[in-house]
Structure formats: C-alpha cells, structure tokens
C-alpha positions as CSV (number, residue, x, y, z in Angstrom):
1,M,102.1,-76.4,-7.2
2,L,101.2,-77.9,-10.5
3,D,97.4,-78.2,-11.1
4,T,97.1,-81.9,-11.9
5,R,93.7,-81.3,-13.5
6,K,95.5,-79.9,-16.5
7,L,97.3,-83.3,-17.0
8,Q,94.0,-85.2,-17.3
9,P,92.2,-85.6,-20.7
10,M,89.1,-83.4,-20.4
11,T,86.8,-85.1,-22.9
12,H,83.6,-85.1,-20.8
13,R,80.5,-83.7,-22.5
14,I,78.5,-81.3,-20.3
15,L,75.1,-79.9,-21.3
16,H,73.9,-76.8,-19.5
17,I,70.2,-76.0,-19.6
18,V,68.8,-72.6,-18.8
19,P,65.5,-70.7,-19.4
20,S,67.1,-68.0,-21.6
21,L,70.4,-66.3,-22.4
22,Q,69.4,-62.7,-21.4
23,R,71.9,-60.7,-19.5
24,A,70.8,-61.6,-15.9
25,G,72.5,-63.0,-12.9
26,A,72.3,-66.8,-13.3
27,E,72.8,-66.5,-17.1
28,K,76.0,-64.5,-16.6
29,Q,77.3,-67.0,-14.1
30,L,76.6,-69.9,-16.6
31,V,78.4,-68.1,-19.4
32,L,81.5,-67.3,-17.2
33,L,81.6,-71.0,-16.2
34,A,81.0,-72.5,-19.6
35,R,83.7,-70.4,-21.3
36,Q,86.2,-71.5,-18.7
37,L,85.2,-75.1,-18.9
38,A,85.7,-75.0,-22.6
39,K,89.2,-73.7,-22.1
40,Q,89.8,-76.6,-19.7
41,G,89.0,-79.1,-22.5
42,Y,85.4,-80.0,-21.6
43,E,83.0,-80.3,-24.5
44,I,80.2,-77.9,-23.7
45,R,76.8,-77.2,-25.1
46,V,74.2,-74.8,-23.8
47,C,70.4,-75.2,-24.3
48,A,68.1,-72.2,-23.8
49,M,64.5,-73.4,-23.1
50,V,62.6,-70.3,-24.1
51,C,64.8,-67.9,-26.0
52,G,68.3,-66.8,-26.7
53,G,69.7,-63.3,-26.0
54,P,72.9,-61.2,-26.0
55,L,74.8,-63.9,-24.2
56,V,74.5,-66.3,-27.2
57,D,77.3,-64.4,-29.0
58,E,79.7,-64.7,-26.0
59,L,79.2,-68.5,-25.9
60,Q,79.5,-68.9,-29.7
61,D,82.7,-66.8,-29.7
62,A,84.1,-69.3,-27.3
63,G,83.2,-72.2,-29.7
64,I,80.3,-73.4,-27.6
65,Q,77.2,-74.6,-29.5
66,V,73.9,-73.1,-28.4
67,E,70.5,-74.7,-28.9
68,V,67.3,-72.6,-28.4
69,L,64.1,-74.7,-28.0
70,G,61.5,-72.0,-28.2
71,Q,59.3,-73.1,-25.3
72,R,56.0,-71.3,-25.6
73,F,54.3,-71.9,-22.3
74,K,55.1,-73.6,-18.9
75,A,53.9,-77.1,-19.8
76,D,55.0,-77.2,-23.5
77,P,55.3,-80.9,-24.5
78,L,57.0,-80.1,-27.8
79,A,59.8,-78.2,-26.0
80,W,60.2,-81.2,-23.6
81,F,60.4,-83.6,-26.6
82,R,63.0,-81.5,-28.4
83,L,65.1,-81.4,-25.2
84,F,64.7,-85.2,-24.7
85,R,65.8,-85.8,-28.3
86,L,68.8,-83.4,-27.9
87,I,70.0,-85.3,-24.8
88,K,69.4,-88.7,-26.3
89,R,71.3,-87.7,-29.5
90,W,74.3,-86.0,-27.8
91,Q,74.5,-88.3,-24.8
92,P,76.2,-85.9,-22.4
93,H,78.1,-87.3,-19.4
94,L,76.6,-84.6,-17.2
95,V,73.5,-82.4,-17.4
96,H,73.6,-79.2,-15.4
97,T,70.3,-77.2,-15.1
98,W,69.8,-73.6,-13.9
99,M,66.8,-72.1,-12.2
100,F,63.3,-73.6,-11.7
101,P,62.0,-73.9,-15.3
102,A,65.1,-75.6,-16.5
103,N,65.5,-77.5,-13.3
104,A,62.1,-79.0,-13.8
105,Y,62.1,-79.6,-17.6
106,G,65.8,-80.4,-17.8
107,R,66.0,-83.0,-15.0
108,H,62.8,-84.7,-16.1
109,A,63.9,-85.0,-19.8
110,A,67.5,-85.9,-18.8
111,R,66.2,-88.7,-16.6
112,W,64.0,-90.2,-19.3
113,A,66.9,-89.8,-21.9
114,G,69.2,-91.8,-19.7
115,A,71.7,-89.0,-18.7
116,P,74.0,-90.6,-16.1
117,R,74.7,-87.6,-13.9
118,L,72.5,-84.6,-13.0
119,I,73.3,-81.3,-11.2
120,A,70.7,-78.6,-10.6
121,S,71.3,-74.9,-9.6
122,H,69.0,-72.9,-7.3
123,R,69.9,-69.3,-7.4
124,C,67.8,-67.3,-4.9
125,V,65.5,-67.4,-1.9
126,D,62.3,-67.2,-3.9
127,L,59.5,-66.2,-1.5
128,R,56.9,-66.3,-4.3
129,Q,57.6,-69.9,-5.2
130,A,54.4,-71.9,-5.2
131,A,53.8,-75.1,-3.2
132,W,53.6,-77.2,-6.3
133,Q,57.1,-76.0,-7.4
134,F,58.6,-77.0,-4.0
135,A,56.9,-80.4,-4.6
136,V,58.5,-80.8,-8.0
137,D,61.9,-79.8,-6.5
138,R,61.6,-82.4,-3.7
139,H,60.6,-85.1,-6.2
140,L,63.4,-84.4,-8.7
141,A,66.0,-84.0,-5.9
142,G,65.9,-87.8,-5.6
143,V,67.5,-88.2,-9.0
144,T,69.9,-85.3,-8.8
145,D,73.6,-86.0,-7.8
146,R,74.1,-82.5,-6.4
147,I,72.1,-79.2,-6.0
148,V,74.3,-76.2,-6.2
149,V,73.3,-73.0,-4.5
150,N,75.1,-69.7,-4.5
151,A,74.8,-68.6,-0.9
152,P,74.3,-70.2,2.6
153,G,70.9,-68.5,2.9
154,V,69.7,-70.2,-0.3
155,A,70.9,-73.6,1.0
156,Q,68.9,-73.1,4.3
157,F,65.8,-71.9,2.4
158,H,65.7,-75.1,0.3
159,A,66.6,-77.3,3.2
160,D,63.7,-75.8,5.1
161,H,61.4,-76.7,2.2
162,G,62.4,-80.4,2.2
163,I,65.5,-80.8,0.1
164,N,68.1,-83.1,1.7
165,R,70.8,-80.9,3.1
166,Q,73.4,-83.5,2.1
167,R,72.6,-82.9,-1.6
168,L,73.1,-79.1,-1.3
169,Q,76.5,-77.5,-2.1
170,V,77.3,-73.8,-1.8
171,I,79.4,-72.4,-4.6
172,P,79.3,-68.5,-4.5
173,N,79.0,-66.4,-7.6
174,G,82.1,-65.1,-9.2
175,V,82.5,-61.7,-11.0
176,P,85.3,-60.5,-13.1
177,A,87.4,-57.4,-12.2
178,A,85.7,-54.2,-13.4
179,R,87.0,-52.6,-16.5
180,P,87.5,-48.9,-17.1
181,S,84.6,-47.0,-18.7
182,R,84.8,-46.3,-22.4
183,L,83.0,-43.0,-21.8
184,S,84.2,-39.9,-20.0
185,R,81.9,-38.5,-17.4
186,D,81.1,-35.5,-19.7
187,E,80.2,-37.8,-22.5
188,L,78.0,-39.9,-20.3
189,L,76.2,-36.8,-18.9
190,A,75.8,-35.4,-22.4
191,M,74.2,-38.7,-23.6
192,L,71.7,-38.5,-20.7
193,G,71.1,-34.8,-21.0
194,L,72.2,-34.1,-17.5
195,E,74.1,-31.1,-16.1
196,P,77.7,-31.5,-14.7
197,S,76.7,-30.9,-11.1
198,V,74.6,-34.0,-10.7
199,R,75.3,-36.8,-8.2
200,L,74.6,-40.2,-9.8
201,I,73.1,-43.2,-8.0
202,G,72.4,-46.5,-9.8
203,A,70.0,-49.4,-9.5
204,V,70.3,-52.5,-11.7
205,G,67.8,-55.2,-12.0
206,R,64.7,-56.5,-13.8
207,L,61.6,-54.4,-13.3
208,W,59.8,-57.1,-11.4
209,P,58.0,-57.0,-8.0
210,Q,60.9,-58.8,-6.2
211,K,63.2,-55.8,-7.0
212,R,60.9,-53.2,-5.3
213,V,62.0,-50.5,-7.7
214,K,58.9,-48.5,-6.6
215,D,60.6,-48.1,-3.2
216,L,63.6,-46.6,-4.9
217,I,61.6,-44.1,-6.9
218,W,59.8,-43.0,-3.7
219,A,63.1,-42.8,-1.9
220,S,64.6,-40.7,-4.7
221,E,61.8,-38.2,-4.1
222,L,62.8,-38.0,-0.4
223,L,66.5,-37.8,-1.2
224,H,65.8,-34.9,-3.6
225,L,64.7,-32.8,-0.6
226,V,68.2,-33.0,1.0
227,Q,70.3,-33.7,-2.1
228,P,68.6,-31.8,-5.0
229,N,71.4,-32.7,-7.4
230,A,71.0,-36.4,-6.9
231,R,69.8,-38.4,-9.9
232,L,68.7,-42.1,-9.9
233,L,69.6,-44.2,-12.9
234,V,67.5,-47.4,-13.1
235,F,68.9,-50.0,-15.5
236,G,66.7,-52.8,-16.5
237,D,63.4,-53.7,-18.1
238,G,60.4,-55.9,-17.3
239,P,56.6,-56.1,-17.0
240,L,56.4,-53.3,-14.4
241,R,57.9,-50.6,-16.6
242,R,54.7,-48.8,-17.6
243,R,53.4,-48.9,-14.0
244,L,56.7,-47.5,-12.7
245,E,56.7,-44.7,-15.3
246,R,53.2,-43.7,-14.1
247,F,54.3,-43.8,-10.4
248,R,57.3,-41.7,-11.2
249,S,55.0,-39.0,-12.6
250,Q,52.6,-39.3,-9.7
251,V,55.3,-38.5,-7.2
252,E,56.8,-35.8,-9.5
253,A,60.1,-37.6,-9.8
254,D,60.4,-37.4,-13.6
255,G,63.3,-34.9,-13.3
256,H,65.5,-37.0,-11.1
257,V,64.7,-40.6,-11.9
258,L,65.8,-42.0,-15.3
259,L,64.4,-45.4,-16.3
260,L,67.0,-46.3,-18.8
261,G,65.7,-49.8,-19.8
262,H,67.8,-52.7,-20.7
263,R,71.3,-51.7,-21.6
264,E,74.4,-53.6,-22.7
265,D,76.8,-50.8,-21.5
266,V,76.0,-50.8,-17.8
267,A,79.7,-51.4,-17.1
268,D,80.5,-48.0,-18.7
269,F,78.2,-46.3,-16.2
270,L,79.4,-48.0,-13.0
271,P,82.7,-46.0,-12.7
272,H,80.8,-42.7,-12.9
273,L,78.2,-43.6,-10.2
274,E,78.7,-42.7,-6.5
275,I,76.4,-45.3,-4.9
276,L,74.5,-48.4,-5.9
277,W,70.9,-48.9,-4.5
278,H,69.5,-52.4,-4.2
279,A,66.0,-52.8,-2.5
280,S,65.1,-56.4,-3.3
281,E,62.6,-58.3,-1.3
282,Y,64.6,-61.5,-1.6
283,E,67.8,-62.5,-3.3
284,G,70.4,-65.3,-3.7
285,M,73.7,-63.6,-4.3
286,P,72.9,-60.6,-6.5
287,N,75.3,-60.0,-9.4
288,A,74.3,-56.3,-9.5
289,V,75.7,-55.8,-6.0
290,M,78.8,-57.8,-6.7
291,E,79.6,-55.9,-9.9
292,A,79.1,-52.6,-8.2
293,M,81.5,-53.6,-5.5
294,A,84.0,-54.8,-8.1
295,A,83.8,-51.3,-9.6
296,G,84.5,-49.7,-6.2
297,L,81.0,-48.5,-5.4
298,P,79.6,-48.4,-1.8
299,V,76.3,-50.3,-1.8
300,V,73.1,-49.4,0.2
301,A,70.9,-52.5,0.1
302,S,67.9,-54.1,1.8
303,D,68.7,-56.2,4.8
304,V,67.8,-59.6,3.3
305,S,69.5,-62.9,2.8
306,G,72.0,-62.6,-0.1
307,N,72.7,-58.9,0.4
308,R,73.9,-59.7,3.9
309,D,76.4,-62.1,2.4
310,L,78.0,-59.3,0.4
311,V,77.4,-55.9,2.2
312,V,79.2,-55.5,5.5
313,P,77.7,-52.5,7.3
314,D,80.1,-49.6,7.6
315,V,82.8,-51.6,5.9
316,T,81.5,-52.0,2.2
317,G,78.2,-50.2,2.5
318,Y,75.0,-50.2,4.5
319,L,71.9,-52.4,5.0
320,F,68.5,-50.9,5.6
321,P,65.3,-52.7,6.8
322,L,63.3,-53.9,3.9
323,G,60.9,-51.2,2.7
324,D,62.4,-48.5,5.0
325,R,62.9,-45.7,2.5
326,A,63.8,-43.1,5.1
327,E,66.7,-45.3,6.3
328,L,67.9,-45.8,2.7
329,V,67.9,-42.0,2.2
330,H,69.6,-41.5,5.6
331,Y,72.6,-43.7,4.6
332,T,72.7,-42.2,1.1
333,D,72.8,-38.7,2.4
334,R,75.6,-39.6,4.7
335,L,77.6,-41.1,1.8
336,L,77.0,-38.2,-0.6
337,A,78.2,-35.8,2.0
338,D,81.5,-37.6,2.7
339,A,83.8,-38.4,-0.2
340,A,86.3,-40.1,2.1
341,L,83.7,-42.4,3.4
342,R,82.6,-43.4,-0.1
343,D,86.1,-44.0,-1.1
344,R,86.9,-46.2,2.0
345,L,83.7,-48.3,1.6
346,G,84.2,-48.6,-2.1
347,K,87.8,-49.8,-1.9
348,A,86.9,-52.3,0.9
349,G,84.1,-53.7,-1.3
350,Q,86.4,-54.0,-4.3
351,Q,89.0,-55.9,-2.2
352,R,86.3,-58.2,-0.8
353,V,85.1,-59.2,-4.2
354,A,88.6,-59.8,-5.4
355,D,89.5,-61.9,-2.4
356,E,86.3,-64.0,-2.0
357,F,84.2,-63.9,-5.2
358,S,86.6,-64.1,-8.2
359,V,85.6,-66.0,-11.3
360,A,88.7,-68.3,-10.9
361,A,87.5,-69.3,-7.4
362,M,84.0,-70.1,-8.7
363,V,85.3,-72.1,-11.6
364,D,87.7,-74.1,-9.5
365,Q,84.9,-75.2,-7.2
366,Y,82.8,-76.3,-10.1
367,L,85.8,-78.2,-11.5
368,D,86.2,-80.0,-8.2
369,L,82.5,-80.9,-8.1
370,Y,82.4,-82.1,-11.7
371,Q,85.5,-84.3,-11.2
372,E,84.0,-85.7,-8.0
373,I,80.7,-86.6,-9.8
374,L,82.2,-87.8,-13.1
C-alpha cells in the first residue's frame, strides 16, 4: 500500500532538546529519529543544553543544525534565556524534549516563547528521582500535548507519580541491525593483550550507581573460580571509575576485568563476545541490551522493569534477582558450557529485535504521533 505520508508536504519545523549529545541511550534514539525525520522532509534542529559530543557529527552529516547552549549548573538562567531566544527566533511548530533536565528547561522555555505544541520523553524508571522533580513533571504535564515513554513499565511508573495516564504514549526504542566487526578476533585480542583461549563477556553502560558495575566485578571474581578463562570487558566511563578500579584491585580481579572506558567502537567488539551482562538497578528500555541482542548475543540481566520487556528467560537469555551475583554466575557458567544454547538464545534475541524493535517501526510511530498533534 502506498504510504500517503510521502504525498504530503513535510514543512513542519521540529526542535529537539536534549541535555547532551554523548553516545548514550536516549541520545542515540533521538539521533536515529531526527535523521529519519529529515529524510521525510521535516525541518529539524537539535539543541543540547549542556554539551555536544560524538553524535553532533552524525546529525550534521544529515544536514541537521545543532545548537549547544553550554548550561553550567542546574538552574542556569543564561542557558534558559538562550533557549527561550532560540525558540522565539526559529518558531518551531513542535518542541520535543528528552529526559528530565531538558524536559524541565525545554518545556518551560517553550511555553514562555509561545511554542504551539509540546512533547516530552521520559526514558527510564528513575528510582533516585527527587520529590521536587516529580512535582515539576506534574506541573509541566498540564502544558504538554503528549509524554512519550519507551516501555510499559516507564508509563506505569510515571502514572503512579501523578502523570495523567491519558497523556502517556508508549513508543519502544528502535535499534539498527548489527553490522559485522571491522576487527578479527585475533586483532581484537592482540589490541587488548589477551590470550586466544579467553571467553569474552561484555557490559556496556555509564559508570554510575544505577548500573551496579560493582556487582559485575564481584561476580567476575566468582565466575573466575569455575571459568578461569572468562574475561569481563566493561565499556563506559563515569564518576565511579576510580572507585571501581580500586574495588577491582581489592577483590584481586585486575587480571580478568578490563575497564575499557568510553569507546566509539563497541560495535566491533559485540560480535566477538559470548554473553552480555547487565545488572542495572532500574531501567527504561536499555539500548545496551537491545544492541547486544541485535548482534546475536544471549543476555543475562537483572530482573527489573525494562530488562523484562526485552529478555525472555530461556528464550533470549536469563534474568537474575537484583544483586544476586551467584545467580548471575550460575546462568553465565551454563551458557559458557553450552555453545548450542548460546547460539539458540542469541538467534532468538536477534529475531525478536528485528521483529519488534526496528528503527523503522519506532520512526513510524513517531510520525503518526507528530501528524496527529500537528
């Protein structure tokens, strides 16, 4: 059937506002969406409140103008004024904000600047969100046309904290199909200084309390007792890095836990891993898990909202009780001992992502929402 959307003139101006353009989950979703919207004929701008990052180049390569406001602290009136002036000058038909800092600043500035339509995006079940932040969300929900969440659990969480359920709309994340690695396994192991017999397990995420990377380091020490060739590769950086390095030394895990920091080439590592670990305390719909599944990896993840939406026990991976390192090691040992099981779970996860969480499906749902609101 002919897509009638392509017959309509797409001249609407849409401004996306996000805290930064670092390579993290919400930011990657925004870039995937913005690039496709530009192809559909929408005029797109992206405003980063605090700083830019590696995703700026991807947007500019697609002809999308990026503004970085340089917000210095949480209540920065100069950043608010620069955003207000940008909205007033450009006069977007729709302002779409992402995550709490941009949701708060962006919606407030957009309202004062007279933007006719507002969409906000909540991306996770944030158990550390303060009472005043929930109060701000409830207040601004009244001037927001729709609040997009990426999973049913996120919708329920915000409804439980006073957001009108009628304003919430679930649009799941989308991830592109995995690409082949540009490195052979031998090249990758030589780069890391590892011997050919190692078994590689990955963990991807910011080094932040929510991600519970300390649990993973401790679990790797337990796993080393039954799988001495196992090595844990931790991708990501953040404020806990020094503390995690000290903890790794304290549990004598320096030899089998590699803290690799932020890397732009994680996609080259995924095809060479055997399992992905994910131990988060809370999530929305974690891109790290989706990208691992797209690459054909079985996932062993904490049994929390968000992970449950992706990992089907004994079908695409396993879920372990939050903080239960022994159970994490139990499932990992089972997978490392059974190549056929790893292959079955990995292929099932890859198929599930292709069927239910494609970029095309995500973009189509946003197109429908934008057309309804505009």
